C-alpha positions as CSV (number, residue, x, y, z in Angstrom):
1,M,-14.0,-189.4,57.4
2,S,-10.9,-189.1,59.6
3,M,-7.6,-188.0,58.4
4,L,-6.1,-191.5,58.9
5,T,-8.8,-193.1,56.8
6,R,-8.4,-190.5,54.1
7,A,-4.6,-190.9,54.1
8,R,-4.9,-194.7,53.8
9,S,-7.3,-194.4,50.9
10,I,-5.0,-192.0,49.2
11,G,-2.0,-194.3,50.0
12,R,-3.7,-197.3,48.4
13,H,-4.1,-195.4,45.2
14,R,-0.5,-194.3,45.3
15,G,1.0,-197.5,46.5
16,K,2.4,-196.3,49.8
17,T,3.2,-198.4,52.8
18,P,1.4,-197.8,56.1
19,A,4.7,-196.4,57.6
20,Q,4.9,-193.9,54.8
21,L,1.3,-193.0,55.4
22,R,1.9,-192.5,59.1
23,T,4.8,-190.3,58.4
24,E,2.7,-188.2,56.0
25,L,-0.1,-188.2,58.6
26,D,2.4,-186.9,61.3
27,K,3.6,-184.3,58.8
28,A,0.0,-183.2,58.1
29,T,-0.8,-183.1,61.8
30,C,2.3,-181.0,62.5
31,Q,1.4,-178.8,59.6
32,L,-2.2,-178.5,60.9
33,I,-0.9,-177.6,64.4
34,D,1.5,-175.0,62.9
35,Q,-1.3,-173.5,61.0
36,A,-3.6,-173.4,64.0
37,T,-0.8,-171.8,66.0
38,E,-0.2,-169.3,63.2
39,I,-4.0,-168.6,63.1
40,N,-4.0,-168.0,66.8
41,G,-1.1,-165.6,66.5
42,I,-2.7,-163.8,63.6
43,K,-6.0,-163.5,65.7
44,G,-3.9,-162.1,68.6
45,Q,-2.3,-159.5,66.2
46,R,-5.8,-158.7,64.8
47,N,-7.1,-158.1,68.4
48,Q,-4.1,-156.0,69.3
49,L,-4.5,-154.0,66.1
50,A,-8.2,-153.6,66.8
51,A,-7.4,-152.3,70.3
52,E,-4.8,-149.9,68.8
53,L,-7.4,-148.7,66.2
54,D,-9.9,-148.0,69.0
55,E,-7.3,-146.0,70.9
56,T,-6.4,-144.1,67.7
57,R,-10.1,-143.4,67.1
58,I,-10.5,-142.1,70.6
59,D,-7.4,-140.0,70.3
60,A,-8.5,-138.7,66.9
61,Q,-11.9,-137.8,68.3
62,R,-10.3,-136.0,71.2
63,A,-8.1,-134.1,68.8
64,A,-11.1,-133.2,66.6
65,E,-13.0,-131.9,69.7
66,D,-9.9,-129.9,70.8
67,D,-9.6,-128.5,67.3
68,A,-13.3,-127.6,67.2
69,R,-12.9,-125.9,70.6
70,Q,-9.9,-124.0,69.5
71,I,-11.7,-122.9,66.3
72,R,-14.7,-121.7,68.4
73,D,-12.3,-119.8,70.7
74,L,-10.5,-118.2,67.8
75,R,-13.8,-117.2,66.2
76,R,-14.8,-115.6,69.4
77,Q,-11.5,-113.8,69.6
78,V,-11.8,-112.6,66.0
79,A,-15.4,-111.4,66.7
80,D,-14.3,-109.6,69.8
81,L,-11.3,-108.0,68.1
82,T,-13.5,-107.0,65.2
83,R,-15.9,-105.4,67.5
84,K,-13.1,-103.6,69.4
85,L,-11.7,-102.4,66.0
86,D,-15.1,-101.1,65.0
87,V,-15.5,-99.3,68.3
88,G,-12.0,-97.8,67.9
89,V,-12.6,-96.7,64.3
90,K,-15.9,-95.1,65.3
91,A,-14.2,-93.4,68.3
92,E,-11.5,-92.0,66.0
93,H,-14.2,-90.7,63.6
94,V,-16.0,-89.0,66.6
95,I,-12.7,-87.6,67.8
96,A,-11.8,-86.3,64.4
97,K,-15.2,-84.7,64.0
98,T,-15.1,-83.0,67.4
99,Q,-11.6,-81.7,67.3
100,E,-11.2,-78.0,67.9
101,L,-11.1,-76.0,64.8
102,D,-8.3,-73.6,64.2
103,T,-9.1,-69.9,63.6
104,D,-8.5,-70.2,59.8
105,E,-11.2,-72.9,59.6
106,I,-13.6,-70.9,61.7
107,L,-13.1,-67.9,59.5
108,R,-13.6,-70.0,56.4
109,H,-16.8,-71.6,57.6
110,C,-18.4,-69.0,59.9
111,V,-19.4,-65.4,59.6
112,K,-17.0,-62.8,60.8
113,P,-17.0,-62.8,64.7
114,V,-18.6,-59.7,66.3
115,P,-18.5,-58.5,69.8
116,L,-21.1,-60.0,72.1
117,H,-23.0,-56.7,72.6
118,Q,-23.3,-56.4,68.8
119,S,-24.5,-59.9,68.3
120,P,-28.0,-60.3,66.8
121,M,-28.8,-62.5,69.8
122,A,-28.0,-59.7,72.2
123,D,-31.2,-57.8,71.5
124,T,-33.6,-60.0,73.4
125,G,-35.6,-57.2,75.0
126,L,-34.1,-57.9,78.4
127,L,-31.5,-55.1,78.3
128,S,-34.1,-52.4,77.7
129,S,-35.8,-53.3,81.0
130,V,-32.4,-53.1,82.8
131,V,-31.9,-49.6,81.4
132,R,-35.4,-48.6,82.6
133,I,-34.9,-50.1,86.1
134,S,-31.5,-48.5,86.7
135,G,-32.8,-45.0,86.1
136,N,-29.5,-43.4,86.9
137,G,-28.4,-43.3,83.3
138,A,-26.2,-46.4,83.5
139,S,-26.8,-48.9,80.7
140,A,-26.0,-52.6,80.4
141,N,-25.2,-52.0,76.8
142,P,-21.5,-51.0,76.5
143,G,-22.1,-49.4,73.1
144,H,-24.7,-47.0,74.7
145,R,-23.6,-43.5,75.7
146,P,-25.5,-41.9,78.5
147,A,-27.4,-38.7,77.5
148,A,-25.7,-35.6,78.8
């Protein structure tokens, strides 16, 4: 059923003249064209917003990738700095353990120092052979006095 036929049937029931029906038909046609134009405008806006949404998604994805890359870089830096800190702390411990001891600490922790010739390690049996070889009464042991 066309719009004109429909308008005529409605007009007969309402008692309108054909001129009034044409006017209403023209108004309805204009309204239909306005609505179609508005629909096309809304579709255009929807398409534009969809394109903007796609661009925004792409930008958000790039930003997320950049953030993830920065987080990875920062984690690497933290791991590297932690490793360097551990190495530095271990080096400080080694340095602290190998520092020279002052004489008070030596005396506190060690036996009383003795001259080298009186050391228990000095009697290795090698000095007696030197004394025997020299034969002239000289001794390699400074504490030894030659026999008169």
